[in-house]
C-alpha positions in Angstrom: 49.1 85.5 36.2 51.0 82.5 37.4 53.2 80.9 34.8 51.1 77.6 34.8 48.0 79.4 34.5 49.5 81.3 31.6 50.7 78.3 29.7 47.1 76.8 30.1 45.6 80.0 28.7 48.1 80.0 25.8 47.4 76.2 25.0 43.9 76.5 25.2 43.8 79.6 23.0 46.1 77.7 20.4 44.0 74.5 20.5 40.6 76.4 20.2 42.0 78.9 17.7 40.9 82.0 19.7 42.4 85.4 19.4 44.6 86.6 22.4 44.7 90.0 23.9 48.0 90.7 25.5 50.0 93.5 27.2 53.6 93.3 26.5 56.9 94.9 27.4 55.9 98.4 28.0 52.4 97.5 28.6 51.3 98.0 25.0 48.2 96.3 23.9 48.2 93.7 21.0 46.0 91.2 19.4 47.5 88.1 18.3 46.5 84.6 16.7 48.6 82.3 18.6 50.1 79.2 16.8 52.9 77.5 18.5 54.3 77.9 22.1 57.8 76.3 23.1 61.2 76.5 24.5 63.8 78.6 22.4 66.7 76.6 21.5 69.4 79.2 22.0 68.1 80.9 25.4 65.8 78.5 26.7 63.2 81.2 26.9 59.4 80.4 26.4 58.4 81.8 23.2 54.9 82.1 21.5 54.6 82.2 17.7 51.9 84.1 16.7 50.3 86.5 14.2 49.8 89.9 15.2 46.6 91.5 14.0 46.5 94.9 15.8 47.9 97.0 18.4 51.4 98.4 19.1 54.4 97.4 17.4 58.3 98.3 18.1 59.3 97.7 14.5 56.2 99.6 13.0 55.0 96.4 11.4 51.7 95.8 13.3 50.5 92.9 11.2 53.0 90.2 10.9 54.4 87.1 12.4 56.2 87.7 15.5 57.7 85.9 18.5 56.7 87.1 22.0 58.9 86.1 25.1 56.6 85.2 27.6 58.8 86.7 30.3 57.9 90.0 28.8 54.2 89.4 28.7 52.3 91.2 31.3 48.9 89.7 30.9 46.8 87.4 28.5 43.3 87.4 27.9 41.4 85.0 25.5 38.8 86.7 23.6 35.8 85.0 22.1 36.9 85.5 18.6 38.2 82.5 16.4 40.8 82.7 13.7 41.4 80.7 10.5 44.9 79.1 10.1 46.9 81.5 7.9 48.3 79.7 4.7 51.6 80.9 5.4 52.0 79.4 8.8 55.2 77.5 8.9 55.7 75.6 12.3 59.4 74.9 11.6 59.9 78.7 10.9 61.8 79.0 14.4 64.1 76.8 16.3 62.5 75.4 19.2 64.2 72.9 21.5 60.7 71.7 22.9 57.1 72.2 21.8 54.8 73.0 24.5 51.6 73.2 22.3 50.9 74.1 18.8 48.0 74.2 16.3 
């Protein structure tokens, strides 16, 4: 998927509060609720702050708040399932230099 198309898909899912199915790093499947997409202050990488609801996890914590480096994302598919904003969502939890889109 082209970078601009991926960004459009991510932002659309964030605005519509739709769950994303992604293939990440080692081609592992994950279902996530996307919240914030932006540029990391330290490495200038595009990161997606999301809550993972199922799938693979290197840390062993399947359901948790996570940062996904878009460079390591193999594919993104928007599902026809909506999510409710989590009460513990904190848009300031990570240090972004630029916000591309957010809830």
